[in-house]
N, C-alpha and C positions, 0 to 999 in steps of 0.2 A: 541745317540739313541739306542734303544734296539737291541740286537743281539738275535734273537729268537732260535738260536741253540747253545747258549753259553754253555761252559762246566761247570762242577761242581766246586764249591769253597769249600775248606775244612771247615767242621763244626764238632765240637765235640758233639757226642750224646751218646757214650758209649754203643751201642747195635750192635751186629753183624746182618748182613742182614738175616741170617738164624735163628735168635732168635725165641724162641717159642712165639706163639701168645696168648695174654691174651684177655679175653672178657671184655665188658664194657657197662654201661647204665646210664640212668637218665631220668626223666620224662619231665622236662622243661629245655630247653637249649638255649643259645645264638647262633645265626646263623653265627656269623662272619660278617653279613651285618651291624651291628651296635649294640650298647649296649642295646637298648630298643626294639630290634626286637626278640621276643620269638616265639618259634614254637608252633602253636595251633594244636589241633586234627582236623581231617577233618570236624567234626561238627562245628568247629569254623568258617569255611569259610562262613556259612550261617549267622553268627553273625556279619559279617562285618570286621572281622580280615583277615589279608593277610599273607599267608605263603610266605616267600621270594622265588622268582623263580617260583611262581605258575601262569602260563600263563592263565589257564582257570578257576582259582578261585574255584577249587574243593577240596582244602585242601592238595593236593599232589604237591610237587615241581616237576618241569619239567626241562629238560636238553637240552641245545644247545651245540653242538659239532662243533667247528671250524675245517674246512678242507681247509685251504687256498691254498693248492696246487692242489685241485681237478679240474678235467676237466668238464667244463659246456658248453653245446651247441658246443662241438668240440674245445673249447678254453682252451688250456693248462694253468693251474695255475690261472684260472679265480676265482676259489674258491667258496665254499658253506658252509652252516651250516646245519648239520643234527640235527633234532629236534625229541625228543621222550618224552613221557609223563609219569608222575608218577602214581602209582595205589597202591592198597592195598597190592599187592604182590611185589611191587617195580616197577622199570622202565618197562614199557610195550612196547616192541619193535614192537608189532602188531599195535600200533597206532603211526604213525610217519610221517614226512614230510622232504622234502629237500628244504631249503631256499636258493635262490641265486638271482642274478640280472636277471635271466630268469623267476622268480616266478611272478605270477599274483599279481599286485598291487605294486610290488617293482620297484622303479624308476631305470633307467639305463639299460645298456646292458652288458652282460658278454663279457669281453675282456681278451685276453691272458695276464697273469702276473698281474692282478689286485689284487689278493689275498684277495678276499672277504671272511671274516672269520678269518682274521689275528688277530683280537681281538674281543671278545664277552663278553659283560657284561649284567646284568639283573637288572631291577628296574621297579617301577611303576611311569612312568614319567608324566602321566596325572591324577593320583590319583583316578582312577575308580575302583580300587581293582583287576584289571587284570594285571599280570606281562607282561612287554614288553621286547623285546630283542633289544640291541643296538649292531650293527655289524660294524666293520671297514673294509675297503678295502684300506690298507695303501699304495698300489702301484698304485692306480688308477690315471691316467692322468687327469688333469683338463685343458682343452684347450691345450696350448703348454707346460704347466707345468708338467713335467714328475714326477711320484711318489709324487704328491702333496697329494693324499689321500682323501677319503671321508668316511662319516659315515651314516648309515641307521638305522632308528628306525622303528621296526615292532611291531604293537600294539597287545596286547592280547585281547581275547574275551572269552565268555562262551564256544565256540567251539574250542578254541586253538588260535593259531596265526591267525590273520585276514588278509584280503587283504589290510588293511589300513597301509600305510608306508610313511615315508618321508625320503628323502636323502639330504645331504648338505655337503658342504666343508668349509674350513676356509674362514673368511671374505676376506682375500687376499691369494689366492691359490699360493703357492710357490713351485717351483720344489724341490723335495727331502725332503720336510718338513715332509712327512709321517704322515699326519693328522690322528689321531686315533691310532697311533702305540701302545700307552698305554692309558687306560681309567679307570675311577672309577665313581661310582655313590654314591650319598649321599644327604640327605636333608639339604643343607647348610643354607637355610633360614628358615627352620622348618615350612614350610607351608603345610606339609602332602604329598608333591609330591617330588619324587626323581629328583635331578638335575644331569647333566652329565658333568664330567671334562674330557677334550680331549686334548691330546698332540698335539702341532702344532709347530714343529721345536724347537725353544728355548722358546716358550710360552705355556700356557695352556689356552684353550678356554673353557668357562663354558656356558652351555645351561640350563637355569632354567626350571624346570618342570612346566607345565601349563595345565589346563583342556582342552584347545583348541589346544594343540600342534599338534595333528594329522591334523589340519586344516591349519597349518602354513608351507608354502612351504619352506621358508627360515627362520629358527628360529633366534632370536636375540642372539648374543654371546657377552660375555664380556671377554677380555683377561687379564690374570695376568701372571707375570713372577715368576717362582718358586724361592725360596730362594737360593742364591749362583749360580743360573743358568747363562749361558752365551753361552754354546756350545750344549745344547740339554736336553731334558727331558727323563730320563731313566725309572722312575716308578712312578705310582700314586696309592694312596689307600685312603680310607676314614674311619673315626672313630671319636668318641667324645672324644678328648684327655683331655679336661678340665672339662668334665661332666656338661656342661651348657645346654644340650639338643639340641645343634646345631652341626650337622656333620662338622668336620674339614677335610681339604685336606692335606694329607701327601705326600710330594714329595721327589724324589731323582733326582737331576739334575747334569749334567756335569758342572764343572768349566771351564772357558775359559783358559785352560792351556794345555801343551802337554802331561801331565802325566795321563790323564783320571781320575783325582781326582774328587770327588763329594761332594755334600752337601745334607744332610738330613734336611728337614725343614717342618714346619706345617703352613698352612694358615688357620686362624680360620673362622668358620661360624658365621653368625650374622643375625638379621632380614632383612638386605638388601643383604644378600648373602655373598660370600667369601670376606674377607678383603685382601688387597694387601700387608700388613705387617705381618711379622712372629709372631706367637704365641710363646713367649719364645725365647730361644737361639737356633740357628741353630747348626748342628753337622757336622763337616768335616769328610769325608770318604776317605780312601786311594784309593778306586776305586768306580766309579759311577755305576758299573754294579751290585751292591748289591741291593737286594730287601728290602723293608720296609713293614713288615707284621704287621697288626694292630688288636688288640683285648684286652680284659680285662683279664689278667692272674691272678692277685691277688684278683679279685672280689671286688674292691673298687668302682665300678661304673664309673671309668675313663679308657679309652682305653690306652694301652701301645703299644710300637713299638719295634719290634724285627728286627735287621739287621744282616747280615752276616759280619764278620770282618776277615775272613780267610786270612792268609798271611800278616796281618798288620805289624807284626814284624818278618816275615820269615815263612817258610812253617810249622814250628812246633807250630805256635801260632794260629792254627785254632780253632774258637770258635764262639758262638753266643753272641750277646750283646742285652740286653733289656734296653730300656729307659722308665721308669715309667711315666705314665700320671699324671699330677697334675693340680690344678686349675689355674696355671700360664703357663702351657705348659709342654713340656717334661723335666724331671729331668736329665739334661745333666751332672750335677755335681756328680750324684751318679748312674751311669749305673750299671746294674747287668750283670756280665760276666758269661758265661757258662764255666765250667771247667771240664767237663766230658772227657772221652777218645775220641780221635780224630776219626772222620769218615767223608768222603766227603759227601756233600749234601748242599742244600740251603733251607732257610726258605721259606715255600710255602703258608701256610694259618693258621690262628688262628681260632678255633671254639671249642665249649664245647662238646667234644666227649662223655665224661662220665657223663654229666649232674650234675656236682657238683658245678656249679656256677663259675668255673674258666676255661677260654679258654685254650685249649691245642694246641700245636704247631705241625703241620704236616711239616716234613722235607722231601723234595724230593731229592733223590740221583740217578740221571740218569746215573751216572758212575759206579754203583754197578755191580760187575762181576757176570756172570752166572756160574753155575757149569761147570768145564773144563777150566775156565780162560777167557771166552769170555767177552770182555769189553762192557760197556755202556748198560747192560741189564736193570738195574734200580731197584729201591725199594723205599718205603716210610716208614718213622718211625714216630710215634706219641709220643711226649713228654708231659707228664701231667703237667698242670698248677696247682699251689697251692698258698696259701696266702704268701708262701715264694718263689714264682716264679717257674721256670721250674725245673722238676726233671726227671731223667730217671728211677726212681722206677716205675715199672709196665708199662714201655714203650712197645709199640707194633711195630713190623716190618712186612711189607707185601711186597711180590713180586709175580711174576708168578711162583716162585718156592715154595710158601707157600702152604702147604697141604690144599686142599679144594678150592683153587682159580683156576678157569679154565685156560687152556692154559699151555704153557711151556716156561720157561725163556730162552731167546736167546740173543746173542750179538747184540748190537745196537738197541734194541727195544725202549729204552728211557722211560721206565716205570716211572711215576712220573714227567714227563715234565710239566704237569698241573694237578691241583687238584681242586675239587669243592665240598664243603660240602653243603648238603641240605637234607630236609626230603622227600625223594622220595616215601616212603611207608606210610607216614602220622601217624606214631606211636609216634610222638613228640620227636624223637631223630635224630641227624644229621647222615646221611649216607655219604659216600665219593665216588665221581666219580674220577677216576685216568686216565689221558691220557697216551696212549702208541703210540705215533705218527709214530714211525718207524717200527712198527710190520708189518709182512707179506710184506717185501720189500718196505716199505714206504706207504702202504695202510693205516695203522694205526688202532687203536682200543681204546676202553675205558673199563676199569675194574670198576666194581661196588661192593663196600664193604658196607655191611649193619650193622647197630648198633645192638649189642647184649646186654647181661646182664650188662657188665662192660666196654664197649667200642666197637670197631669194631670187627667183626667176619668174618671168611671166609665162615661160613655157609650161603648158599643161594646166594653167590657171583656170578657174571656173567661177561662175557667178550663179548662185542658187537663190531662189525666192521661195516664199511659202508654199506656192502651188507645186513646187518640186518635191515637197515633203508631204503633199496632201493636206496642208494646213490652211485655215482661213486666211485670206489675203487682205481684204478691205481694211485700210487704215490700221494695220496690225502693228506697225513699227517693228517688224521682224529684223533682228540684228541690233536693236538698241542695247542689248546685253548679250554677252557670249560667255559660255562656261570657262572659267579659269581659276586660278588659285585665290583670286580676289575680284571683287567688282571693279568696274572700270574707274 
């Protein structure tokens, strides 16, 4: 199961942390939430289209920030989610709320160590055009089952997050199962409503989206076992691997062995939902702690999967590996290896930063040094997608040491621990929220980088902390998770 403070794995990206920043742009881009979800202008909101992550359906994506170590009602590490809304000039911290188990309409009670906000994903699960937030409290006790975990769905409305919410746990609550430790959303049955895939120990529970989901106290769940699994689920993500219009579930699971080896697999979507048998061949991984990042890099209409392979053949073999999507599943026979110069980092998210129809890869390097040699300050780098796969030509690197980005780079900040691409200012281009959960002695922060002419730019960037949203700050780990189509 996931270690939320894991260290960086070596990845070759061939760009120094202090590299000069290039600009970038494009008019219509993929959000990374799926191959068919394009970003509309704000005016499109009135035409029935939905901007991914848009809670109030005004054409601007909104942001949920997980702070699982935050104190709520005097309970240490009860956890919360800070919520702020997009606007024409970007994220508007003047409009905000703090979501927790003490909030009106949210079931449950804040308890010490619950870690509400340990995972946060976004999706429209009831198909009403308003984005919903799905939040895990992976350490919540269910009866006598310690750390069994629970998940809460808070529904969106024209005024933002509503007082309508449901909370549920696994069909059989099991101690230390960490229900919701990793989650993903996707329309697996192609009915126009997002479904939720939720880790549950060694299984994955799937909640199908429904128009009446908010009226369902205990939603029906169907369990599937991830390919190669036996000892736990490490990572979930969604995408249309075979291009058939149904979202597929991409899984990384621990094999039942002492070496922490893993398996990358794909469970296909269908008119009846996720199938329990793999789409194509599964991929053995030397370690199950690797992420599987999903998006269409070569622009062929089928989503590809990027994994970290660092240290597979020793510490000098750090690289990224791309498995192309095909009509029959991942092309495991012809993976595309990244061979640039080595730098630490982990694949974090695929999204079309420059609007050229090819998803670009955001690599998070939480171990990047600050000036003076201080470790774990962090940085992110964007590698461009092309029809010939990823390239470092025109790559961009950002940190709190980048000119124009507010703040100052400091050791142990963990800049890049989580990233969330979304169109926060409604200009049709994806911006990037970057989690900095250890900043200010563990209070945390989020950096916001907006799209420019040829990609991300430091111009107009912002750094927000829990106090900017009126949220508790002490040791909150604000920014450890950011709302997206899947957990980090």
